[in-house]
VEXDREN-2710 file (C-alpha; in Angstrom, 1 decimal):
% VEXDREN-2710
k/r/px/py/pz
1/MET/118.2/69.1/77.0
2/ILE/114.9/68.3/78.3
3/SER/114.1/68.7/82.0
4/ARG/112.8/65.7/83.7
5/TYR/110.5/67.9/85.6
6/ALA/108.8/69.1/82.2
7/ILE/108.4/65.5/81.3
8/ILE/106.7/64.8/84.7
9/THR/104.6/67.8/84.5
10/LYS/103.3/67.0/80.9
11/ALA/102.5/63.2/82.0
12/ARG/100.9/64.4/85.0
13/SER/98.6/66.7/82.9
14/PHE/97.1/63.4/81.4
15/VAL/95.7/62.3/84.8
16/ASN/91.9/61.8/84.8
17/VAL/91.8/61.6/80.8
18/PRO/89.6/58.8/79.8
19/TRP/91.1/55.5/78.9
20/VAL/90.5/54.6/75.1
21/HIS/92.4/51.8/73.3
22/GLN/94.7/53.4/70.6
23/GLY/93.5/56.9/72.0
24/ARG/95.6/59.9/71.1
25/SER/93.7/62.9/72.5
26/LYS/93.5/64.6/75.7
27/GLU/89.9/65.6/74.8
28/THR/88.7/61.9/73.8
29/GLY/91.0/59.8/75.7
30/ILE/94.6/57.9/75.6
31/ASP/95.9/54.7/76.3
32/CYS/99.4/54.0/77.6
33/VAL/101.2/54.1/74.4
34/GLY/99.1/57.3/73.7
35/LEU/100.5/58.8/77.0
36/ILE/104.1/58.0/75.9
37/ALA/103.3/59.3/72.3
38/LEU/101.6/62.7/73.5
39/THR/104.5/63.1/76.1
40/ALA/107.2/62.7/73.2
41/GLN/105.3/65.1/70.9
42/ALA/105.3/67.8/73.6
43/PHE/109.0/68.0/73.4
44/ASP/109.2/67.7/69.5
45/LEU/110.8/64.2/70.1
46/THR/111.1/62.0/66.9
47/TYR/108.7/59.2/67.6
48/HIS/106.7/57.2/65.1
49/ASP/103.5/56.6/66.8
50/LEU/102.3/53.2/66.2
51/ALA/98.8/53.8/66.5
52/VAL/97.4/50.5/65.1
53/TYR/97.8/47.4/67.5
54/SER/95.6/44.8/69.4
55/GLN/94.5/44.9/72.9
56/GLN/96.0/41.3/73.1
57/PRO/99.7/41.7/73.3
58/ASP/102.0/39.8/71.1
59/GLY/105.0/40.1/73.4
60/ILE/107.2/41.8/70.6
61/THR/105.6/45.0/69.2
62/LEU/105.8/47.3/72.3
63/HIS/109.4/46.7/72.9
64/ARG/110.4/46.7/69.2
65/GLU/108.8/50.0/68.8
66/LEU/110.1/51.8/72.0
67/ASP/113.6/50.3/71.2
68/LYS/113.4/52.4/67.9
69/TRP/112.8/55.7/69.5
70/PHE/113.8/55.7/73.1
71/ILE/117.2/54.6/75.2
72/GLN/116.8/51.4/76.9
73/LYS/118.4/51.5/80.5
74/GLU/119.1/49.2/83.2
75/LEU/116.3/47.9/85.3
76/SER/118.1/49.9/88.2
77/ASP/117.4/53.1/86.5
78/ILE/114.0/53.7/87.8
79/ILE/114.2/57.6/88.1
80/PRO/111.6/60.1/87.4
81/GLY/111.0/61.0/83.9
82/ASN/111.9/57.6/82.7
83/ILE/109.4/55.2/81.0
84/LEU/108.6/51.8/82.2
85/THR/107.1/48.8/80.4
86/PHE/105.1/46.1/82.3
87/TRP/103.8/42.7/81.7
88/VAL/100.3/42.3/83.1
89/GLU/99.1/38.8/82.5
90/HIS/102.0/36.9/81.0
91/ARG/105.8/37.7/81.6
92/SER/106.6/36.9/78.1
93/ARG/104.0/39.5/77.0
94/PRO/104.8/43.1/77.7
95/CYS/101.7/45.2/76.9
96/HIS/101.8/48.3/79.1
97/ALA/103.7/51.4/79.8
98/GLY/104.0/54.4/82.1
99/ILE/106.1/57.2/83.2
100/ILE/107.9/57.6/86.7
101/THR/107.2/60.7/88.7
102/ASN/108.6/62.2/91.7
103/ASP/107.3/62.8/95.1
104/TYR/104.1/61.2/94.9
105/ARG/102.8/61.0/98.6
106/GLY/106.4/60.7/99.7
107/SER/107.7/58.3/97.2
108/LEU/108.1/57.7/93.5
109/GLY/105.0/57.9/91.5
110/LEU/103.7/56.2/88.4
111/VAL/101.6/57.8/85.7
112/HIS/99.7/55.3/83.4
113/THR/96.5/54.7/81.9
114/TRP/94.4/51.9/83.6
115/ARG/91.8/50.3/81.8
116/ASN/90.3/49.0/85.0
117/LYS/89.9/52.5/86.2
118/GLY/88.8/53.8/82.8
119/ARG/91.4/56.8/82.8
120/CYS/94.9/57.9/83.4
121/VAL/95.9/57.7/87.0
122/GLU/98.8/58.5/89.4
123/HIS/99.7/56.4/92.3
124/ARG/102.6/55.6/94.5
125/PHE/105.2/53.3/93.0
126/VAL/107.3/51.6/95.5
127/GLU/109.5/48.7/95.5
128/GLY/107.8/45.2/96.0
129/SER/104.3/46.6/94.9
130/VAL/102.4/44.8/92.3
131/TRP/103.3/47.2/89.5
132/TRP/107.0/47.1/90.7
133/ARG/107.0/43.4/90.3
134/ARG/105.7/43.6/86.7
135/ILE/108.5/46.0/85.1
136/ALA/109.8/44.5/82.1
137/ARG/112.0/47.3/80.8
138/VAL/113.2/50.7/81.4
139/TYR/113.5/53.6/78.9
140/GLU/114.9/57.1/78.9
141/PHE/113.5/59.9/76.4
142/PRO/116.3/61.0/74.2
143/GLY/118.0/64.4/75.3
144/VAL/116.7/64.3/78.8
145/GLU/118.9/65.8/81.5
146/PRO/120.3/63.9/84.3
147/TRP/118.1/63.5/87.4
148/GLN/118.6/66.0/89.9
149/GLN/116.6/66.1/93.2
END
């Protein structure tokens, strides 16, 4: 089984990597799908990386691809090591993803690439926050262990 702590550690290793649309390199940059793809690769998880997509979300592609390779969970399964998808401008068009972390300044954290910041970031992720209100779906990496604090 894959340790949730190992997933979190890998996700955190991308913090401060530059944001690059369709990026898949820690050296040159990543985007949110790159963060998920490179984290999955680190654990030899089967995942077909869809590296060609528009910056304008179609509301279908992100979930269609994640549904193929990851396990969709209930919205209440917001636990460290899980993947979240978000809508940004339109609720009908999920276009962003990140990985939940543990113990970030006393709460859950979120690692994701943020175009506005120009890099991969981690910040607090608390109920009622802007990002929390934008959650579209929750996914789990296959073969991950149950969360144990």
